[in-house]
C-alpha positions in Angstrom: 36.6 -0.6 -58.9 34.7 -3.0 -60.2 36.0 -5.4 -62.9 33.0 -5.4 -65.2 32.8 -2.8 -68.1 30.4 -1.6 -70.0 28.4 -4.0 -72.3 29.4 -7.1 -70.0 25.9 -9.0 -68.9 25.2 -7.6 -65.3 25.4 -10.7 -63.0 22.9 -12.5 -61.3 21.1 -10.7 -57.8 21.4 -12.7 -54.6 19.5 -11.7 -51.8 16.1 -10.7 -50.9 14.3 -7.0 -50.4 13.4 -5.1 -47.2 10.0 -7.3 -47.4 11.8 -10.7 -47.8 11.1 -11.2 -51.4 13.8 -12.2 -53.3 15.2 -9.8 -56.1 16.0 -11.4 -59.2 17.4 -9.3 -62.1 15.5 -11.2 -65.4 12.4 -10.0 -63.8 13.2 -6.6 -64.9 13.9 -7.7 -68.6 12.6 -5.1 -71.0 12.7 -2.3 -68.4 16.2 -0.1 -67.4 17.6 -0.8 -63.8 19.8 1.6 -61.8 21.5 -0.7 -59.6 23.2 1.6 -56.5 25.6 0.2 -54.5 26.0 1.8 -51.1 27.8 0.7 -47.8 25.3 1.2 -44.9 21.8 2.1 -43.8 20.8 5.5 -42.5 24.6 7.0 -42.1 24.8 10.4 -43.9 26.2 9.9 -47.5 23.7 6.4 -48.2 20.5 8.7 -46.7 21.3 11.6 -49.2 22.1 9.1 -51.7 18.9 7.3 -51.4 17.0 10.5 -50.9 18.2 12.2 -53.9 17.0 8.6 -56.0 13.7 8.7 -54.1 13.0 12.5 -54.8 13.2 11.6 -58.7 11.7 8.2 -58.3 8.7 9.4 -60.5 11.4 10.7 -63.4 13.5 8.0 -63.4 10.2 5.7 -63.5 9.2 7.8 -66.4 12.5 7.4 -68.4 12.0 3.4 -68.0 14.3 2.7 -64.9 13.7 0.8 -61.6 15.9 1.5 -58.7 17.8 -0.9 -56.4 19.7 -0.2 -53.8 22.2 -2.9 -52.2 23.9 -3.1 -49.3 25.6 -5.7 -46.9 22.6 -4.4 -44.4 19.8 -6.9 -43.1 16.2 -7.0 -44.2 15.2 -5.6 -41.1 17.8 -3.1 -41.4 16.5 -1.9 -44.8 12.6 -2.2 -43.9 13.6 0.4 -41.1 15.5 2.8 -43.8 13.0 2.5 -46.3 10.1 3.3 -43.9 11.8 5.8 -42.1 12.7 7.4 -45.4 9.6 7.3 -47.7 12.0 4.9 -50.1 9.8 4.0 -52.9 12.3 1.2 -54.4 13.5 -2.4 -53.4 16.7 -2.6 -51.0 18.7 -5.6 -51.8 19.8 -7.4 -48.1 23.4 -8.6 -49.1 24.3 -9.9 -46.0 26.8 -12.7 -47.4 28.3 -10.2 -50.0 27.3 -12.5 -53.0 25.9 -9.7 -55.2 28.9 -7.3 -53.9 31.4 -9.6 -55.1 29.5 -10.1 -58.5 30.0 -7.2 -59.0 33.0 -6.1 -57.7 32.6 -3.5 -55.7 34.3 -4.8 -52.5 37.7 -3.7 -51.5 39.9 -1.4 -49.6 38.7 2.0 -48.6 39.9 4.9 -46.2 37.7 6.9 -43.6 38.9 9.1 -41.1 42.7 8.0 -41.5 41.5 4.3 -41.0 42.0 1.8 -44.0 39.3 -1.1 -44.0 37.5 -3.0 -46.4 34.0 -2.2 -47.3 31.1 -1.3 -50.1 33.0 0.7 -52.8 29.8 3.4 -53.4 28.9 2.3 -57.0 26.2 2.4 -59.4 25.1 0.4 -62.7 22.9 1.4 -65.3 21.7 -1.8 -66.6 19.8 -1.2 -70.1 16.9 -3.5 -71.5 18.9 -6.5 -72.1 20.3 -7.4 -68.8 23.7 -5.4 -70.1 25.8 -2.4 -68.1 24.9 0.5 -70.2 27.3 2.8 -67.6 29.3 2.7 -64.7 29.3 5.5 -62.2 32.1 5.3 -60.0 32.5 9.0 -58.7 28.7 9.2 -57.1 27.8 12.6 -55.7 25.7 11.4 -53.1 23.2 14.5 -52.7 22.7 14.8 -56.3 23.2 11.1 -57.2 19.9 10.8 -59.3 21.0 13.6 -61.7 24.0 12.1 -62.2 22.2 9.2 -63.0 19.8 10.8 -65.5 22.3 13.5 -66.7 25.1 11.4 -67.7 
């Protein structure tokens, strides 16, 4: 669970997107951001979540949101994932886990009876002033866009 709380200033983003361009949260001043953290490109849950946000992308934009996905995958893996599913938003390649650590979304997980450390699927809604407006930690991958838009 993240140490960040509603009202906190959102930490800076560190890394490049799928096209090798740096992502700076300051560039989104005056807009709202859906910053979603996910474990791995092209896995069932992560694909469902990305496609949910893709399918509602225009509606999210109409509500003033820009979407940024973050995982520890490389720029090349992000490019392949974005191309395969026609994702219209940026994916931050956080291979050093700097942003993942800053947001407090790396920790113990269990999958198929096995315990390990990994990305805790979490979404932060950031307001126009760069402050955290909402934190979604119980992400429903198939209808995540509805979670974002409907509270």
